[in-house]
C-alpha positions as MATLAB code, in Angstrom:
seq = 'MAGFDDIAKKAQEFLKDPKVEKALHSDKAEGVSDKLLDAVAGAADKATGGKFHDQIDSAKEQADKRVGDK';
ca = [
      28.520  -23.476  -36.633;
      26.181  -25.990  -38.234;
      28.472  -26.276  -41.262;
      31.516  -27.002  -39.130;
      29.594  -29.579  -37.105;
      28.549  -31.336  -40.323;
      32.134  -31.429  -41.563;
      33.401  -32.740  -38.225;
      30.745  -35.471  -38.179;
      31.580  -36.558  -41.729;
      35.292  -36.591  -40.900;
      34.675  -38.809  -37.873;
      32.589  -41.201  -39.960;
      35.294  -41.263  -42.644;
      38.007  -42.084  -40.111;
      35.975  -44.975  -38.682;
      35.777  -46.711  -42.065;
      37.782  -49.970  -41.852;
      39.563  -49.262  -45.155;
      40.623  -45.819  -43.942;
      41.800  -47.189  -40.585;
      43.872  -49.828  -42.396;
      45.399  -47.205  -44.696;
      46.263  -44.922  -41.773;
      48.146  -47.736  -40.064;
      50.224  -48.855  -43.043;
      53.943  -48.651  -43.790;
      53.272  -46.060  -46.473;
      51.299  -43.864  -44.072;
      54.138  -44.119  -41.559;
      56.680  -42.780  -44.044;
      54.446  -39.968  -45.242;
      53.376  -38.990  -41.741;
      56.961  -38.941  -40.456;
      58.029  -36.546  -43.220;
      54.972  -34.351  -42.755;
      55.219  -34.239  -38.958;
      58.941  -33.456  -39.118;
      58.297  -30.605  -41.554;
      55.433  -29.142  -39.527;
      57.330  -29.446  -36.247;
      60.394  -27.835  -37.804;
      58.342  -24.959  -39.175;
      56.591  -24.427  -35.840;
      59.910  -24.565  -33.999;
      61.418  -22.034  -36.392;
      58.376  -19.739  -36.190;
      58.539  -19.707  -32.385;
      62.308  -19.368  -32.248;
      62.577  -22.698  -30.424;
      60.709  -21.279  -27.425;
      58.203  -24.152  -27.441;
      60.470  -26.931  -28.712;
      59.527  -29.427  -25.994;
      55.782  -28.887  -26.482;
      56.099  -29.124  -30.263;
      58.145  -32.305  -29.992;
      55.610  -33.818  -27.590;
      52.710  -32.970  -29.919;
      54.630  -34.488  -32.849;
      55.203  -37.713  -30.903;
      51.529  -37.963  -29.947;
      50.430  -37.433  -33.540;
      52.972  -39.993  -34.774;
      51.521  -42.631  -32.451;
      48.137  -42.265  -34.138;
      49.228  -42.560  -37.774;
      51.270  -45.275  -39.406;
      52.401  -48.584  -38.035;
      55.181  -47.565  -35.645;
];
């Protein structure tokens, strides 16, 4: 798992970069993330036949809080 650990470490370093943090919390990121999260949640809901709708919606809300400005 050394390769995965290296990738995870680099990803964490990348996300801590001030320029990246600023970009992730911008208006543009909010719009893109909303569309992406809606699409992924819809696909997951469809794939599970709505059985896990509440959990999917909760996960979408948590992810949305971490990206964008709203």
